[in-house]
Every structure is written in C-alpha cells, then in structure tokens.
N, C-alpha and C positions, 0 to 999 in steps of 0.2 A: 658804528654799525652794530656789532654784537657785544661790545664791551663798553666799559666806562672810559676807556682810553681815548684821548684825542690824537690826532696825527702828531707823531713825535716831531719836535722842532728840529729843523735842519741846522740850527745855529745861525751864525752870521756869515757862513761860508757862501761864497759865490765865486769860486776860484777856478782858474784855468788849470786843468789836470792833464798833463801830457802822458800819453800811453806809449809804451814800447811793445805792447802785445796787441795784436789785431782783435783778440777776443773782446776787449773792452768796447770796441766799436761795432763788431759784427754781431755780438749777442745783444739783441734789442732789449731784453729784460734787464740785463746787467747795466747797460748804458742808461736805461730809463731810471733805475733806482739811484744810480750815482748822480744823475742830473737832478732828480727830486731832492736828494740829500745835499745839494749845494756844490757839486763838482761838475765841471764842464769838460768831459773827456774829449781829447783832440790829439792829433798827430803834430809833430814838430820837435823843436829843441827847447827845453825849459829855460826860463829865466829865473833870477834869484827869488822872485815872489811867487813862482808857480809851484804846484804840487806835481809829483811824479807818481802815477798809479802803477802798482805792481800787484800781481796775484800771489799773495802769500810769500812763500819762498820757492816758487816754482822755478823751473830751469830758465824761464824767460825773464824772471825778475832781475837777474844779474845785469841785463842791459840797462834797465831803469836805474838800478843802484849806481852804476858807473856814471850815468848822465847826471844823477843827483849830486854825486860827489864832485863832479867837474864844474857844476854850475851853482851849487849851494841851494838847489831846490829841495823841497821837503818830500821825503818818501811817505806814501800812504799805502798801507797794505790792505788788500781787499780779499775777503774769503766768503764762502757760503755761510749763512747763519745756521743755527743749530736745529731748526725745523725747516728742512729744505724743500721737500717735494715728495711726490709719490715714489719716484725712481731715482737712482743716482744720475748725476749730471752727465756722465759719459754716455748715457742713452739719449741725450739731447734735450732732456726736460729742463726748463729754466727754473731758477730758484725763486722762492717766495720772500727771500730776505738776504741781506748782506751784512757782514761786519766790515766796518770801514775804520781802520785803526791808524792813528797818527803816531803811536809810540812803537809799535811792533806788531807781531802776529800773536794771536791768543794761544797758539800751540807752541810758541817758541819760549822756552823757560829760561833762556840765557839772559833775557832782559825783561823788565815789566812791559806789558801791553796796556792799552787803554782798559781792557777788561780787568786785568789784575789790579791796576790802579783804582778802578771803580770799586772792586770788591774789598780792597784794603782801606780805602779812605771814605767812601760814601757812608753816610749815617745808616742807611738801610733800616730806618726805624719808623717810617711812615705807615700808619695802620692800614690806610687804603691800599698802598702799594703792596704790603705783605698779604693782605686779603686777596688781592688779585693774583699774587704768586701762588698762594695755597689753592685758589680756585683753578689756576692753570694746571697745577700738578694733578688735581683730581680729574680735570677734563682730559688731560693726556692719558691718564690711567683708564678712564672709562672708554675713551675713543681709540685706545691702543695707538696713540700718536707717537711717532719717533722721528728721527732725522729723515729716513726714507719710509714713508707710510704705507708702501705696498706690502703689508703684512696681513696675515689672515688669522684673526682671533679664534676661528673654529679649528685650526690645526692644533692638536694637543701637544703639550710639552711631554718630555719623558716623565716617567713616574717620579714624584717628588723625592727629594733627598740627595740630589746630585750637586756637585760643585761645577759652577759655570765658569769656563775659561773663554775669554773673548779674543778672537783672532783679528788681525788687521791686514791690510794689503802691504805687500813688500815694497820698500822704498818710499813709503809715505813720509812726508816731511814731519808730521807730528811725532813720528818715532825718533828720527835722528835729532830733531831740535827739542824733543821732549826728554832728553837724557837717557835714551835707550838705543838699542841696536837689534839686529836680527837675533843674536844669541840670547837677548833678554827674554824672548818668547819661549825658547827651550828651557831657560832657567825657571820661568814662571810655571811651566807645565810640571817641572820636577817638584817645585815647592807645593803646588796644588795637590800632588799625590802624597808627598811626605807629610804635609800638615793635616791631611784628611784621610788617614789610613782606612782602607776598605771602602771609601765612598766612590761612587761612580763619577766620572769626569765627562762633562758634555762640553765640547768645543764648538762655539758659535762661529760659523764661517761668515766673513764679511759679505754684504750683498753684492759688491762689485766682483768678488771672487766667485760667488755662486752664479752670477750672471755672465761669467766668462770674460770680464774686462781686464782684471788684474789678478796675479797670483797672490795667495796668502802665505802664511808661515806653516800652516798645518794642513796635511792631506791624509788620504787613507793610510799612508804608511805609519802615521802616528796613532792609529786606533788599535784597540786590543780588547782584552776582557773587561777592563775597567773604563776604557776611553772610547767615546763615540763622537762622530761629527754631526752637527746639526746644520744642514744646508738648505732646508725648506724655509719658506717665508713665514715661520712662526712668529707671533708677536713677541718682542722683547719683554713686554709686561707679563705675558704668560710664562716666559722662561724665568723671569725674576721670581715669580710666585713660587715656583717649585724648587728654587735653588737654596741650598744651605750656606753657600759662600760664593762670592764673585771675585774672580781674578782678572785683572786687566793691565795692559801697559799704558796706553793713552787713549783708548777708544772712547767715543762719545757714549757708548753703552755703559761705561763706568759712571758717567754723570747720571744717566737715566737709572742706573741701579741705586744710586743715592736717593733719587726721587721715589723709588719703589720701596725704600726702607732699609736697604743694605748699607753696610760699611765696607766698601770694596777694598781688596788688597791691590794696591797700585804700584807697579814696577817702573813706571816712567814718571814724568812730571807734567801731567796735563793741567789744564786751567782749573779743574775742580779739586786738585790735590792741594794740601797745605792749609785747609780751612777748618780742620777738625772733624771732617765728615768722612774721612777715609784712613786706611792704614797705609802709610807711605813708606815704601822700601827705600826710596831715594828722595828724602825731603828737600824742599826748596826753602832754604834757611830764612829768606827775607819774608816769607809768608807766615806771619805769626798770629793773625787775627782768627778768632773762632766765630763761624757763621752758623746759622740755622739753615735747614733746607730751603725755607721760604726766602731767606736773604740771598742765598746762592741763585735761586731761580729769578728773583727780582733783578739781580745784576745781569745774569747771563742771558735771560730771555726777554726781559721787559726793557731795561735801560740801555743795554749795549747795542743790540742789532738795529738795523734799519729794515723794518718790515714793509711789505708791498701788498697792496690790494689790487689784484688783476682785473677786477670788475669795474672799479672806479678810476683806475690808473692814478693812484695816489699812495703816499706813505700812510701807514696805519699802525694800530696797536696790535699787541700779541693776540688779543681776543679775536680779532678779525682773521688773523692767520689760522688760528685754531678752527674757526668756523669753516674757512676755505678747505683746510685739510680734512675736516670731518666729512664735508660733502664729497670731495675727491676720493677719499679712502672708502667711503660707503659705496660709491659707484664701482670702484675697482673690485672691492670684495664681493659684491653681489653679481657682477657681470663678467668676471675674468674667465669663467668657464663657458660663457656663451649661453644661449637659451633658444628654445623653439617656441614661437608664439602661435596660438590657436585662437580662432574666433575674432580676428582683427580685420576690420573693414579696410578696403584698399587704401583709402585716403589717410588712414592712421599709420600706415606702415613706415612711411618716411620719417615722421616725427618720432615714432617709437625707436627707429634705428638710431636717430641722433641721441636719444636719451640712454638707451640700454646697450649701445655698442661703442660708446666713447672710450671705454677702457677694457674692451674684450672683443672676442670674435663677432662678426656681423650676425645679427639676428637671422634665424631661419624661420620661415612661415610655413605653417601646415594647415590643411583644411580638415583633416580627420584625426581622431585620437590615435589610430594605428600609425599614421604617417608621422605624428608628433613624437611618439616614443621610439620610433626606429632610429632617430638621430642620437639617442642616448645622451641627451642634454637635459638640464632642468627645463620644465615646461611652464609657460605662462599663458593665461587665458583672460580675455576681457571678461570681467566678473559676470556680466549678464549672460555670457555664452557658455558658462560652465555646465557640464552635464555629468550625470552619474557614470556614463560610459567613459568619459575622459578621466574621472577620478579613479575608476577601477583600472583603467589601462596604466595610469601612472603608478598606482599601488603595485600592480603585478610586475611592472618594470623596475620598481624601486627608485623612481624618479620623483623629485620634489615638484609640487604644483603650486604656483603662486597666482593669485587673482589680481588683475590690474584694473584700476579705475582712475578717473580724473581726481586730482587733489582738490583741496578746499579753497585755494587761491589759484584760480585756473588760468584766466586770460582776460583780455579786453574784448569781449564778444562771446557768443554762445558756442558751445560744443556742437550743437546741432547746425551751426553755420560753417562747420568744418574748420574752425580756428584751432590750431594746435595748442595744447596745454603747456603752461610753464611748470605745472606740478602733476605728478602721478603718484599713486600709492600702489604698493605691492603687498599682498597679504598672504602669508603662508598657512593661515588657520581658517579664515573665512573672508568676509568683506564687511566694511564698517556699517553698511546700511542694512545688513541682515541680522536682526537680533535673535533669530532662531538658533544660531550657533555662535560660539565664541569667535572673536576676531583678534588679530594681532593688536588692533587699536585698543580693544578692551583691556588687554594685558598691559599695554603701555600706560593707559589711564590709571589702572590700579597701581602700577609701580610709581607713577608720578607723584603720588601722595607722599612719598619719602624722598623727593628730590632735594638736593642741597640748595641753600639760599641763592647761590650765584646762578644756578639754572633757572630758578624762579624769577630772579631779577631780569634775566634775559627775556623770559616770557612776558614779564610786565612791560619791558621796553617795547616788545613787539606789539602788545596790545595798544600802547600809546601811539606807536607809529601807524597802526591800522586806523585808529580813531582820527588821528591828525590828517591822514591822507584820504580817508574815506574809501580805502581799498576793500573790496569784497571779492566774491567768487568770480563774477563776470564783469564788473566794472562798466556797466552799461550807461550810467548817467541817466538823464531823463528829467522830467518835470519834478519839482519839489513842493509845489504849493498844495495846501489843503484848504478847503472852504472853512469858514468860521465854525468852530466846534462849540461855541457858546460855553466854554469852560467845562465841558463834559470830559470824562475820562476817554482817552483815545485808545482803542483796541485795534491793533493791526492783525489782519488775518491773511497770511500769504497763501495764494492758490498754488496748487501743484499739478503736475501731469499725472492724471489718475491711473494710467496704466504703467507708471514708473515702478521699477523694482522696489524702491524704498517704500512705496505705498502697498504693493502686493505683499511684501514680507514684513513690514514693520508698522503699518497704520493701525492694525487692530480693528475695533468695531466702527470707528469713525474713519471711513475710507474714501469719502468723496468730498469735493469742495463744498457742496451744498450742505452735507452733514456737518462739516466743520463750521460753516457759518451759523448753522442752527445751534451748535454747541456754544459758540462764542456769544451769540445773542442770548441764549438761555442763562449763561453764567454772568453776563454783564448786560442786563436788560436796559439800563439807563445810559450805557456808554455810547460813544460815537464810534461805530464800527467801520473800519476802512478795509476794503478787500483789495488785495494786490494780486492781479492775475499773474500766472507764471510767465516769464519772458519768452520761453520757447513757444508757448501757446499764442502769446501776443504777436510773435513774429511769424506765425503760420508754419512753424517748423515741426511742431508736435501736436498730436490730437489731444484735446483736453476737454473734460466735462464742463459744460456751461450751465449756470444756475438759472438763466432766463429771468422770468418775472419774480421768482422767489429771491433771486439775488438782489433785485431792487428793493424788495421788502425787508430783507434781513440786513443789508449793508447800507450805511448812511452815505457812503462814498465809494465809488469804484476808482481806484488810483491806476488808471490805465497808463502804461508807458512811463511810470513814475520812477524816480531814483529810490531804490530800496533803502539806501543809507539815510536819505533825507526823511523817509517815512519813519524809520526807526527813531530818528532824532526827535520826531514829534509824538512818538507813541509812549503811552504809559504802561502798556503791556502788549505782548505778542501771544496769540493763540494759534497753535500750529499742529499739524499731524506729525510730519517728520522733516519739515523744510530746514535747509541750512540757514535760512533767515533767522530761525530760532537761536542757533549758535551765535550768529553775528549780532543778534540783540543782546545775548548774554555778555559778549565782549564790551558792549557799550552801556552796560549797567541797567538794561531794561528787563523787568521780570518776564518770565516766559512760562506759559502754560502749555503742556504737551499732552496730546491725546493718544499718540502712538509711542513708539520706542526707538527714536533716533539715537545715534551714538552718544549724544550729549545728555540724554535723559537717564535717570536712575542713579545719579551720583550725588544727589542732594543739592543741586544747583538750580533745578527747575521744579515747577509744580506739575507733578505727574498724575494725570487722572485716568490714564490707561495702564495696561499691564506692562511692566518692564522686567527684564530678566533678573531673577533672584541672585544670579552670580555677580551682579554689579554692586558689591558691598563696599567698595572703596569710597572715601569721602575726600576727594582732592579739592584743593582750592581752585578758583578760576584760573590762576596763573599756571597751576599744575596741569589742569585740563588743556589749556592752550599749548603748553609745552608738548604734551603728548600728541595733540591733534595737528598742530602746525609746524612743529620742529622735528619731533622724533619719527613721526609716521610717514609723511610724504617725502619724495625726492623732488628737488627743484632743478630746472634746466634754464640757464641764462641764454635767451635768444640772441644777445649781442655778442658774447664771446664764444658761445657754443659749448660752455663748460658746465659741469655740475656746479651748483651754487647754493649758498645758504639762503634761508627764507628771507632774510633782510634784503638781499639783492633782488629777489623776485618782487618784494613789495615795492622797492624803488622803481623797478622797471614798469610795474603796473601803474604806479602813481604818475610816472613821467610820460607814459605812453610809448616807451621804447619797445614796441612790439611789432614784428612784421605783420603786414596786412595779407590775408590769404588771397590767392589768385582768384580772378573773376570767375573762372570756370568752376572753382570749388564753391563759391557763393551761389552760383546758379544751380549746381548740383544739390546744395543744401535746400534751396527753395523747392526743387523738384521732389526731393524726398519728403519734404513737409507736405506738399500737395497730395502725394500718394498716401501719406499717413492720415490725412483728413478725408480721404475718399476710399477708405477700405471697403465700403459697401459695394464698390464696383466689382470686386472679385470674390465676395463672400458667397 
C-alpha cells in the first residue's frame, strides 16, 4: 500500500487456539488479527497439540496457564503492538496490531520473549530493512506518532532545559514483571533531582491516568517549585525535544525517547534496555548485544508485531500502519475542538459531517458570519463562498478561518451531480486555485523540495498506481478512440467552465475556451488539436461557453464524452488555462503548456506562457509536487469503513468502484440545478 513491505508471513501456523478470556472472541479486531496470523481462537479444553491464548500476564491469564500445564498445550501471550491507536484501549478503540509471543511477554524480563530472542540473534544487517527502520523513525517524528496518537503537536512543551520523568499506571504488569515496583518511581524522582541540580522536573502523566481510567504514581502532591505535572495531550516528540534528560521505569516513552536521540535513564527492565542505547540502573545480564536505533526499530516495529490494515482487512507492513495513523491523527488534531461551517449547500452537510466530525463534536452550520462566530469555534467556509465580511468577523473574534474545497481525487462522478467527495482540502491561508494570494498548498510544495527519499518514493509509488489504474478526479470513463491523426502531433485542449473560480482568479488574459483554442492553434499550427469539453458542461450541470463554428475551425476533433485519461495517453502535449487535466498529464509524463496560473504552474515543471506568482520560487521534482498535492494537502475519507484513510486507500476505492451511488432524488436535484444554470437569462 504505502511501503515496500509485503504482508508479513503468518508462518505455517493454522492452529486451534483455546481462549479462557472472552475478550479474544468478543473483540472482533483482536479475533481477526489472530485468525489472519494463523491462530483459530475458540472455546473449549486444549489438547496437547493446541495453543492456549492469554492476554499478557493479565489477571485472566492464570486460568489459561493452569489449563496449559494440565494438558501440555503451548501458552501464547498476546499484547497490543507498540503503535496501537488514537486512544487507549480502555476507551473501546481496537488495536492496529498485536504482538503474538510463543516464548513469553515482551515486558516480562524474567525470561526471554520472542522479541528479546529476535533482538539478540537476528542479523539485523539487511540494508533495505534498516532503511525502512530509519524512514519509520523519521516518519514517526514528523507525524508525531506514538503508541496513542491522540496528541496535539501545537500544544507547546515547557521551556526547554527540563528533565523529563515518565509516569506509568499503578499495577501495570510491565512494572512488576520488569524488575520494578511502586517505590521505584519515588526513587527515580529522587535521582532525577539529585543528578540534575537546579533543573526543572516535568512529570509526564500516562494517557490512561489523564483520561481518568487508572491512577498513576505521581499527582499534584508531588509538584513544587521545581516539579510540575504534564497532563495535557502534548506530543511526546515535542517533549523529548526540550528535555535535557529522560528518566523512565519501563514506559514505552522510554523507547520513543531513544528514537528521539536520548539515552534514557532506565530504572526497570523494559524490552529496549540492555542493548547499549540506555543507561540501565538494573541491567538484564543476558542482554549483551549492542544495537543501533535502526536495528532496535527493525526488530520491535517491523519484524516482531502483526500489523493490521483495517481498510483491506489483511495483515500489512509497518508503513501501512503509519499511513493509517497519520490519517487518523490528522483528523483528530484538526477536528477535536469542533467547527462551524458557513456557505455549505444543504446536500453537502451530511458528507461534511462524516468527514469533519468523526473525531470531534458534530459540525454546526451557520448562514451568516455573525452566527458563525457566536459559537466560538474554528470556522470553515466553502472556498467560493468566502467573503470579506466573514474574514473580518473571524479576525475580530480571534477565530481561525479555513477554506474547504473538493480534493484532486474526488469521486466516481461529478460534484455537480451531488456525489459526495472522497477527498477534501482545508486551507488556512487561501485556496489552491486562487493565485492572487498564498495558499497552504503553495507552502507545502515549496517545502516538498526538501523531502527525504522515502517520502518521495511513496509519491512515486502513488504516481505508478494512478497510471496503472487510470484513476483521476472524477473517473467518468467514456470513449477512448481518436480519428486517424496521420502522424501529426496531438495537442489536447481541455475545456473548462468559464465562470468557474479558477478561471476568474487564475486564468489571466486567456480566459475563455475559444481564446484557449486560438492560443493552442497559434502555437501549434500543424498539430492535430483535440478539444475536450468539460464534463459538467457535457452533462448539462454547469453553464459553459461554447465556441460554435470557430470551435470546428480551430479543433481537428471534439472529444465529446471521452475518457480524459485515454486522451492524455494519446496526447503529445496539453495546452490548458487552469484545468486539473494539466496536472494529471504531468503525472503521466505529457508536457503541459499553461496560459494561466494553476497550482501546478510556476515550479519549473510546466511551460508557463502566462503570469505566475513570483513567490513560487521552489523547484520540486514531480514526485515532490505529487506528495504535496495528493498526500500532504487533502484529507481522504473511506466510504466503505467510514474512517479517515490514506490516499492509497482512496485510489483503490476509486479504481474498484467501491463508492456508494447517490440517491435518485439527489441526481434529479443536480439536473434541475444544471437546467437553472443554463437558463439564467430567465431572471436577469
């Protein structure tokens, strides 16, 4: 999907796995991951060839352990993987991966687990594997991904220079079985103060404690002049950045502090201790190997867990899980405070609610700027409905304003037919089709020129998938044939809706389809010029300028109701004002001449014969442009699972046609709107 990894092999297992805890059967996600990994959870009494599944060393595990001892069955200990979900499992959210260990539990230092055995004996010297591990570390850092990803990178850490002390929940098995006890936390806090005289101490509260699920070891009674509690959902990566030292007992944040470049002081015996990457107060003598950070990540995050793809219902690689968490975390971070939407047509409100309220309060809808700001929430407006009055009202109220538009991989069918989009963009600066002011997309394109290789490889794989599947914005299909061109250069000229905002704001001097055709013919007098009318106009859903007899004179062929991707495949060049078809041609290696200033012009990838903003000074590669435009800028919504999703899932849905069909009443309403648009003279 998003990485080089294939589905991890489940081995040769296809074993009956007897459960003595109902959670293995009632938790559908856990049951499914186990089944895909080769275990068949069931109730009953184990035989000698069976496995007994237990959850770590939980209080229910003892029943399974007794049954295994009595029958000779093999104990298999199951736990959440190290990148779990947005929120802790006690809130009901299922995991994105499991550790399934036939030797022990990864947090039990009394005996080696499969993870410890792997870290001690696996060569961990494969270049591709270690490259994946290094890329994963960087991706976790950039995306602020952690075990529970409901953290907000915009929340500031305390002023830098503090010592970070990591709390855990009382009674957690990783403490007792990791060579520690409750008193170890008090001891750790004392050492943190003594070894860092004068330094501020910041105690990071566990998310389950902050959420009211389980008590921790430190509370307000432990604070003072030097010591403070951090209970807000600040990103651990932000906290690590400002810390001069990290103290932990056995928390996973100790592992993540290693990835962030720290050498933590470790008072317990967690899985990441003993490999030369931490200062261990109670060493595990049998761990003598020295690992690099990349090797530790390769073992703990790539080779050991069983990761799950919730969109395709299959096991997957770490990269797919990172993409899933990026999509989920982005939605939570942007939506958790709720929003008020202005300028949204009635039919759009339900789809917008699905996208923007999945991880936060329900959207509220307002008809006027005054009504919008009264709610004291962030405001979003359909980009074409933005007004100076709304901007001024948000400025006075101190509220952020974001513009919303369809994304570039939208649907199977037209927006004007009231088909909900799979992708939407939100822009806090401007909007991508308006070159008169900077947009968030422009910033992302500029920054993309410095993307690391793995990010660019993901974009290259995405380009390959789009070419292979023929996926585009609307995916309408249509006729593909062109008449015989007699070997002449084929120039494709996409028509546009002439009153569209992208034309009004970004077309420049060439602002009609007829003027565009004249330009194309003048620049390519011997070419075979193909004119592709805009699909909204062809469908009678939008009013569009028609070139009449001049069209027949200037174009050699009018490709009515043709498949745009098939036309691009036949084209030697595309000449356009601002059409997205120009961007789609770039993806497919077709040269593009631009008369206006669409978002993809001005970066050195197109022939620009119109004025483009001077601020577009970056020179990204095509892959960098694609990363900004299709990965970083839009948000995607999976219509099958109802979850935020990565772009690769949206491409698969569009390619396979797994898209709900709009209700008949909506299609009829779309036609009626199109009729009114074409008969505006009736009320002028």
